[in-house]
N, C-alpha and C positions, 0 to 999 in steps of 0.2 A: 340305579338309574339316575336318581336325583343328584348323587355325588358326581357322576359323569357329566350331567348337564351343567351343574354348577362349575365344575372344573373347566369345561369347554367355554362357558360364559366368561370366566375370569381370563382364560387364555385369549379370547377374542378381544376383550377390553385392553389387555396388555399389548397385543399385537396392533390394534388400531391406534393406540396412543403413541406407539413407537414409529408409525409410518408418517413420513412427511408428504404433504400434498404438493407435489412439484408443480401442479398446474396453477397454483396461487402465488407464484413468484412475481412480485411487482415488476412492471416494465421500467418505471421511473425509480431512480435511486434517491430522489429528493425526499428528505426527512428520514431516510434510513440511517441508522447509527450502528456502526460496528463496534465491537469490543475486542479486547486482547485475550479473553478467556470466556468459557461458558457457551451458552446457546448462540451468541452472536460473535464468537471468537474465530480465529483464523481458519479452523477446519470447517466453518459454516459460511464464510464470506461469499463464496460463489452462489450460495442459495438465498442470499438476502434480497437481491434484485438482479434484473437482467444485465445491468451495467457492471456488476461485479462478477459476471460469469467466468472471466479469466483469472479471478483471484482464487485459484484452486490449490494454492500451496506450492506451485512450481517456480514462480518468479516474483513474489512480492514480499513485503515486510511482514513480520519482523525477521531479521536474519541474525546469525551469530557469526561474526568474523573471526576465523581461526586460521592459523598458519600464515598470516600475512608477512611478507618480507619486503624490505625496500627494493625498488627497481629503478636505478638511476638512468635507465635507457628510455623511460617514459617521457613524453613531451610535457613541458610545463603547461599548466592551465593559466592562461593570461586572463585577467579580469579587468573590466571597466565598469565600476559601480559609481553611480551618480547619486546625488541627494534626491529624495523623493518625499512627497507627502505620504503619510501612512493612512491606510484604509484598514481599520482593525475589525476583525470578525471573530467572534467566539462561535466556532462551528460544532461545539459539543464534545470535541476531542482535544482540541488545541486552541491556542490564541494565534490567529493567522494575521499576518501583516501583508496585504496585497501591495505590490510595488508598482509605481508608475513606469511606463516604458522608458527605455534608454540605458538600462544596465544589462550587462551580459558577461559571459565568459567565452573564451575561444580556446578550442583544443584541436590541434591538427587541421586548422583551416575551417573548422565548423564552429559557427556562432550559436550559442544557446542563450536565449533571453531570460532574464530573471523575472519570474512571475510573482513569486511570493516567498515568504519564509515563515516558519512556525516552529514552536517548541514542543517537546514532549517531556513530561516529568512523571515518573522516572523515564530513563531513556527507553526508546522503542526497541533499539537494536542492542546487541551484546557484543563485547569483544572478549574472546576467549572464555565465554560463558558468564562474564561479569556484566551486570547492569550498572549504569551510572546515574547520578541524581538528575541530570538534564541532558537533552540532546536538541540540536537545532537542525532543521532541514531547510536548505536553500533550494527552491524548486525552480529549475530552468527548463526551457523547451526549445527545440529546433524543429520547425515545421517540415524541413526537408528530410532529415534523417529519422526523426521520431514518428513512427507509424503506430497507431494504437493496437494494431493486430500483431505487432512483432514482440518477441520476448526481449527481456532486458539483455540477455546474452547476445542476441543478434545486434541490438543497438550498440552495445559496448564494442563488439567486433568491428562494426562499421567505423566508429569514432577512432578506435585505436589503430586502425589500418589505413585510414584516409590519408 
């Protein structure tokens, strides 16, 4: 009987330690830091805070670009970048440079304003399974097309067919 009780006790400790308390997911994402592996890695991003709820692995970084081929039928991305004061922020993941308004890209008649750019070392994304020493992200936004509830695929479809 003592052995059964002890085994049951150990099982309950193991089971309780493995359960996540979903009711304690923070509403605000301020101060929340994600990682690229481990307990705060991509498979757990949706659990870190309510604002990351859509980061469930279906439409976010990191990605591995495979099988890409040139497509000369795609419209050119026209850009208008102007000089800007730099507003530098170390957000714990990257060094971010917030850009003053006035710079943008245009694709198929849709204008996307440059908000900021930041670097990843090593690269966040892979090409054909290979990582690179550094990657830069230029973050643009269009208030008309980009809706936070839409998936990346829906947004790309709108831009490419506009």
